[in-house]
N, C-alpha and C positions, 0 to 999 in steps of 0.2 A: 574678585566677583565674577560669577558666572553670568554670561550674556546669553538671553534667550529671545530671539527673534525669528518667528516663523516667517518662511519667504518662499516664493515661487521664482523659478528660474528657466531660462531657455539657453542652451549652448549650441555651437555649430561646429560640426567636423569641417576643418580647413580643407582636407583632402577633396571630399566630394560635395560638401555643401549641405549635407543632411543635418537635421535639428535633433535636439532631444529636449522635451519639456518636463518639468517635475516640480515637486514641492518637498520641502524639509520643514518638519514640525516637532522633531523629537527633542528631548531634554538639552541636546547639544546644538541646537540650531543657531547658526551664526553666520550671516552671509559674509563677513569678512574671511572665514575660514573655507569658503566654497571654492573647490578645484583648486586646492593647494596640495602641496606634498604631504602634509600631516593632517589635511582636513578632509571634509566631505567630498566625495567625487561621484555623487548619485548613487542610487541603488540599483542600478542597471547592469546586468552581468555582460551585456554588450558593450556598453561604455567602459567598464572595468577592464575588459579584454582588450579593447582598442588602446587605453591608457598604459596597460601593462606592456603592450607591443611597441607602440610608438610614441609614448610619452604624453604628459600633461599639455604640452605646447600643440598637441594636434587639435585641441578643442578651444574654441573661443567663446566668453561669455557674452551673449547677446542682450540678455536683460534680467534684471533681478527686482522683484517686487516684494515688499515686507508687509507684514500683517501684525496686528496685535493679538489675534487669537488663533489657535491651531485650526479650528474648524473653518475659519475664513479661507485660509491658505490651502486647504483640502477642496473646498467647493470651488475656489477659483482655478485651481489646477483641473478639476473634473470638467468644469464650463469650457475651459480653453480646449482640451482634448476633445470633447464633443463638437465643438465648433469647427475644428480643423479636420475633424473625422480621422483622428490619428490612427484608429484600428485599420484603415486601407490607404493611409496617406503614405506614399513612397518616399516622401521628403522628410519623414520622422522615423527615429529609431524606436518609438515607443510600442506601437502595434496593439495598443489597449486604450480604453477611455474611462477608466475608474468606474465600471457599470455598477459596483457594489455600494458606492457612497450613497446615491439616492434612493436605493432600494431598501426602504425602511422595514419591510417585512422579512427580508432576506436577513438584515442585521440583526433583528429581533430573534429570529430562528436560530443564527448562529451563536448568539449571546446565550440562548437557552441550552444549547449544546454545550457551550464552554462550561457553563456554571453545572449542568447536569454531570458531565465527565470529569469535573475538577481540572479542567485544563485552562492555563493562563495564556496560552499563545494560540491564536486562531489557526495557524498553520498546522497545528497538531491533530485537529479534528479530522475524521473521516471524509465529512462533507467537503471540507476546503481541499483536502487531496484530491477527490474526485473531481471537483470543479476544476482545479488546476490541470488534471490530467485531460479533461474534455477541451479546455481552451488550448492546451498545447497541441492536441490532435487537431484542432480547427486551424490554428496558426501555421502548423507544419504544413497541412494540405494548401493553405492558400499561398505559402512561400513556395511550394512545389509547383502550383499552377502558374505562378509568376515567372518561375525559372523556366519552365517549359514554353512560356509565350515569348520571352524576352532573350534566352540565351541561344545563340546559333553555334554551329560547330566550331568556328573559328574562335568565338569567345571562350568555349569550353577548352579548347586546344591551349589557347594562351594561358588561361587560368591554371590548367593542368602543369604547363611548363614553369610557371611562376612558383607554384606550390613545390615542384621538384627542386628548383634552385634554392628555394628558401630552407628546405629540408636539408639539402647538402651542407649548408653552412651552419645549421642549428647545433648548439651545443648538446642538444638531447640525443643526436643521431648515435654516437657511441654507447651512452647509456641504454638506448633501445635495443641496439644489437647485442650488447652484453646480456640484457634482461631476456631477450628472445632465445638466445643461445642457452643460458641456465634453464629457462623454462622447458625448452625441449629436451635437455639432458634429463631433468628432473621427471618429465612425463614418461620418457622411456624408461628410466630407472625403476619408476613405480608401476610400470605394467607388470602383470603376471605371465607366466610362460603360457599359460592358456590363452590370455589376450594376445600376446605375440604370434602364437600359432594361428588364431582365428584371422588375424590381420594378414598374415603371410597367405593363408588360404583364400582370403577375399581378393588380394591383389592378382594371385594366379587365376582365379575365376573370372576375375574382371578384365584381364589382359589375354591370358593364353587360350581362353574359350572362343576368342573371336577368330575369324578366318585371315588369311595372310592379306587379302585385299582390305579388310577393315583395319587391321593393324598399320599398313601402309598409308592408309588414308588419315588414320589418326596421328601418325607422325608427320605427315605433310602439312595437316592443319596446325600442329603444335609448331612446326619450323616456321610456317608463315606468320603465326601470331608472334613468335619470339622475334623474329626479323623486323616486323612492325613496330614493336615495343622499342627495339634498338634505334630505328629510324626516328620514332618520336622523342626518344631521350637518348642522345648519343653517349651521354656519360655512364649509362646503365651497364653497358658491357664492360667497361674498365672496371667500374665499381664492384661487379659481381666477380670479376676475375682476381681482383686485389684480395678479396675476402673469402675466395672459395678454398675449401679444404679439399675439393676433389681435382682430378687431373683434368686437363683441357686438352682438345685436340688442335694440333698444329700440322702444317704441311709445307713442305720443301722438295722440289725436284721430283714431284710424283710420289713422295714417300710421306706417310703419315706418322704422327708420334703424339703421345700424350705426356703432358708435363704439368707440375704443380703450378698454382696461380702465383705464387711469390716468384717463381723462376721464369715466368712467361716472357718478361720485358727483355731479358738477356737473349732469349731465342729471337724474338721479334728483331731486336738490333743485329742478329747475325743473319737476317735474310729469310727467316721462316714466316709463314702467313698463319692467320687464324683460321680455324675450321680443318675439316678432314676431307680429303678428295673421295668422292663416292666412287667406288671401283664396282662396275656392274658386271654380274655374272651372266655368260653367255649360256643359255639353256640348250641343251641338245635337243634336236628335232627327233632323234630316234627313241 
C-alpha cells in the first residue's frame, strides 16, 4: 500500500548551522522516507551537492509538519519562506520565497501557454525559461555583492588553498589531466596547415615585433607571477615538474643544464639546484 502524506520540513547543516526549508507533495510523499539513503533528499541542487560530498549525516531534520492536502503544504511553505525573508536570509540555503504560488494571474497565464503549446511540464515553456534566467542573474548578482562585502584577502587565500588541497586528493584529477591531454592532441590534429601557419605568424607578430625592453619587461612580469604562484601553492612546482614533458633547467657549480621532469629528482639528490643561473653579457662601449 502506497503512503501519501504531503509534508513541510526544515533541515540544518551541522557544519555551519544554515537551514533549508521546503515541502514535499508529490505522489511519493512520505515523511518516513525523508533524508534517507533511498528516499527523498530535497529538490535543492545545493543540498544534493553537499549530501554527495559529505554524506547524509551532514544534515539534521529539525521539523516535519504533515498535511492532508497538497495545496496546504505548498501554501504553508510559501508563508514560512516569506515570513523569514528567505530570499535574502543568510541563514537559509533557499534564496527564494515561492513567489509564483500566490500570483494567480501568472499561474493562469502559464497554464494557457502550456495548453496552447501542448506542453505538460511548466519548465519547458519559454516564459518559464526566461523567468529562471532572470532570477538566476539576480541571485548571482546578489551573491557577488555579498562576497565582495564579506570576503577579505585572507579568507580568499585560505579558500584557494583548501580548494587546491582537495583537488590534489580528488580521484577526478588524473581523469581531468588525461582528458585535457587528449583534447589538446585532438585540437592540434584537427588544425589545417593554414590555421597552423596563421597561428605561427600571430605568435611571431605578438612577440618579435616588440622592442628588446618590452620583451625583457614581459619576461620579468611572467617570472614574478610564476614565483608568486609557487609561493602561494608550494606543491605546484613539484606537480608541474612531475608531469612535464619538457626539459627543465637546473644548475650546479655555475653550470646550467636541462633535464626531463622524470629525471629531475635524481639530479637534485646529486646536488643540483632548480633554475638556471643568469649569465649577463657585458656590452662593449666601443
